[in-house]
C-alpha positions as a printed NumPy array, in Angstrom:
array([[ -8.967,  34.6  , -34.168],
       [-10.835,  30.741, -33.435],
       [ -7.788,  29.339, -35.744],
       [ -4.81 ,  31.639, -34.18 ],
       [ -6.73 ,  29.961, -30.676],
       [ -6.819,  26.679, -31.57 ],
       [ -2.508,  27.196, -32.952],
       [ -1.517,  28.604, -29.874],
       [ -3.2  ,  25.941, -27.685],
       [ -1.625,  23.   , -29.856],
       [  1.768,  24.971, -29.489],
       [  1.429,  25.109, -25.987],
       [  0.553,  21.3  , -25.765],
       [  3.243,  20.253, -27.95 ],
       [  6.095,  22.251, -25.622],
       [  4.193,  20.868, -22.483],
       [  4.94 ,  17.462, -23.672],
       [  8.198,  18.017, -25.005],
       [  9.446,  19.609, -21.526],
       [  7.876,  16.548, -19.678],
       [ 10.118,  14.16 , -21.809],
       [ 13.035,  16.175, -21.348],
       [ 12.661,  16.618, -17.528],
       [ 12.292,  13.01 , -17.035],
       [ 15.875,  12.379, -18.105],
       [ 17.339,  14.951, -16.186],
       [ 15.52 ,  13.839, -13.118],
       [ 16.874,  10.314, -13.639],
       [ 20.247,  11.692, -13.903],
       [ 19.691,  13.969, -11.01 ],
       [ 18.607,  11.092,  -8.876],
       [ 21.384,   9.312,  -9.53 ],
       [ 23.951,  11.936,  -8.722],
       [ 21.862,  12.91 ,  -5.684],
       [ 22.097,   9.176,  -4.614],
       [ 25.916,   9.248,  -4.81 ],
       [ 25.982,  12.492,  -3.195],
       [ 23.954,  10.851,  -0.569],
       [ 26.43 ,   8.002,  -0.134],
       [ 29.363,  10.287,   0.006],
       [ 27.798,  12.758,   2.599],
       [ 26.132,   9.76 ,   4.709],
       [ 29.675,   8.407,   5.012],
       [ 31.817,  12.184,   5.871],
       [ 28.619,  13.185,   8.111],
       [ 28.566,   9.915,   9.756],
       [ 31.419,   7.65 ,   9.43 ],
       [ 30.429,   5.395,  12.22 ],
       [ 27.177,   4.208,  10.197],
       [ 27.669,   0.716,   9.189],
       [ 25.451,  -0.103,   6.005],
       [ 25.459,  -3.82 ,   6.11 ],
       [ 24.494,  -3.42 ,   9.937],
       [ 22.583,  -0.482,   9.612],
       [ 21.772,   1.97 ,  13.134],
       [ 20.29 ,   0.368,  15.861],
       [ 20.705,  -1.951,  18.802],
       [ 21.474,  -4.846,  16.916],
       [ 25.167,  -5.511,  16.357],
       [ 24.755,  -9.783,  15.992],
       [ 21.437, -11.57 ,  15.369],
       [ 22.6  , -15.231,  15.281],
       [ 20.573, -17.666,  12.824],
       [ 20.2  , -21.122,  12.714],
       [ 17.889, -23.672,  11.145],
       [ 14.446, -21.97 ,  10.518],
       [ 12.179, -21.57 ,  13.923],
       [  8.905, -22.155,  12.187],
       [  6.831, -21.003,  15.496],
       [  8.884, -17.387,  15.339],
       [  8.117, -17.849,  11.604],
       [  4.   , -18.244,  12.595],
       [  4.478, -15.411,  15.025],
       [  6.027, -12.93 ,  12.204],
       [  3.228, -13.799,   9.66 ],
       [  0.823, -12.837,  12.125],
       [  2.582,  -9.53 ,  12.485],
       [  3.015,  -9.252,   8.902],
       [ -0.962,  -9.75 ,   8.21 ],
       [ -1.812,  -7.166,  10.651],
       [  0.977,  -4.317,  10.238],
       [  3.097,  -5.307,   7.236],
       [  0.598,  -6.63 ,   4.365],
       [ -1.24 ,  -3.727,   3.   ],
       [  2.213,  -2.152,   2.158],
       [  4.249,  -5.289,   1.174],
       [  3.628,  -8.176,  -1.317],
       [  5.732, -11.188,  -0.215],
       [  6.945, -11.256,  -4.039],
       [  9.351,  -8.909,  -5.326],
       [  6.496,  -6.764,  -6.799],
       [  6.254,  -3.75 ,  -5.342],
       [  2.939,  -2.59 ,  -3.785],
       [  3.079,   0.595,  -1.745],
       [  6.766,  -0.351,  -0.288],
       [  8.715,  -2.948,  -1.939],
       [  8.464,  -6.837,  -2.263],
       [  9.866,  -8.877,   0.443],
       [ 11.047, -11.709,  -2.02 ],
       [ 15.036, -12.22 ,  -1.446],
       [ 15.117,  -9.622,   0.999],
       [ 17.118, -12.023,   3.371],
       [ 19.544, -13.053,   0.633],
       [ 20.074,  -8.805,  -0.014],
       [ 20.052,  -7.795,   3.4  ],
       [ 22.256,  -8.95 ,   6.599],
       [ 19.783,  -9.907,   9.544],
       [ 21.275,  -7.083,  11.989],
       [ 20.273,  -4.577,   8.982],
       [ 16.67 ,  -6.185,   8.798],
       [ 15.93 ,  -6.196,  12.523],
       [ 17.43 ,  -2.421,  12.843],
       [ 15.313,  -1.329,  10.091],
       [ 11.904,  -2.788,  11.721],
       [ 12.723,  -1.567,  14.903],
       [ 14.586,   1.849,  13.989],
       [ 12.64 ,   3.258,  11.026],
       [ 12.904,   6.775,  11.084],
       [ 17.005,   6.581,  11.517],
       [ 17.624,   4.187,   8.887],
       [ 15.37 ,   6.292,   6.696],
       [ 17.511,   9.078,   7.608],
       [ 20.826,   7.776,   7.493],
       [ 20.64 ,   4.921,   5.095],
       [ 21.144,   5.618,   1.23 ],
       [ 19.911,   2.689,   0.238],
       [ 16.711,   3.059,   2.128],
       [ 16.612,   6.645,   0.98 ],
       [ 16.928,   5.409,  -3.196],
       [ 14.004,   3.424,  -2.469],
       [ 11.857,   6.242,  -0.925],
       [ 12.699,   8.034,  -4.11 ],
       [ 11.012,   4.861,  -5.731],
       [  8.153,   4.066,  -3.733],
       [  7.39 ,   8.342,  -2.622],
       [  5.916,   7.034,   0.774],
       [  7.779,   6.721,   3.942],
       [  7.647,   3.708,   5.982],
       [  5.799,   4.546,   9.155],
       [  7.551,   3.559,  12.352],
       [  5.374,   0.21 ,  13.344],
       [  6.278,   0.588,  17.046],
       [  7.275,  -3.465,  16.689],
       [  9.034,  -4.935,  19.84 ],
       [ 12.229,  -6.633,  19.389],
       [ 10.289,  -9.944,  19.649],
       [  7.894,  -8.914,  16.969],
       [ 10.889,  -7.56 ,  14.591],
       [ 12.694, -11.639,  15.373],
       [  9.463, -13.054,  14.619],
       [  9.35 , -10.888,  11.028],
       [ 12.807, -12.06 ,  10.515],
       [ 12.012, -15.387,  10.93 ],
       [  8.952, -15.218,   8.761],
       [ 10.979, -13.494,   5.879],
       [ 13.644, -16.206,   6.237],
       [ 10.709, -18.632,   5.57 ],
       [  9.267, -16.755,   2.458],
       [ 12.826, -16.951,   0.93 ],
       [ 13.212, -20.494,   1.398],
       [ 15.031, -20.677,   4.645],
       [ 14.702, -24.384,   6.71 ]])
């Protein structure tokens, strides 16, 4: 009796481990497929969505030399609103790290994401892909346009802009 119970438990455990390994590959394949379909669906559903600009009121953001005062104000906003989830390196904490973000994203996209977070999460396929990795939806921090601009300057400073 004890031998058959132990044998059944071992078989169940091996089956569980084998099924977990097989599903991770399928999950990765499904995730890649769903990202592709999300991109296609987004462009079909909303052809006016601009993945370089995002969704929001910022259509152009003029950048000049780094504004040190705005960057310092952005650092203060970062410390209060952002640092619990984001690191200034490329390391992911809760959300992705900020290193290189101003090189990967246009300023309009960054400003629109900061001020229009919920809509961007719902519409932008790359944000949705990040959400699948991070598993936590970025909350809307209700930042003003000025706070968003200050954060952009802080991000630029973090990325080495002068």
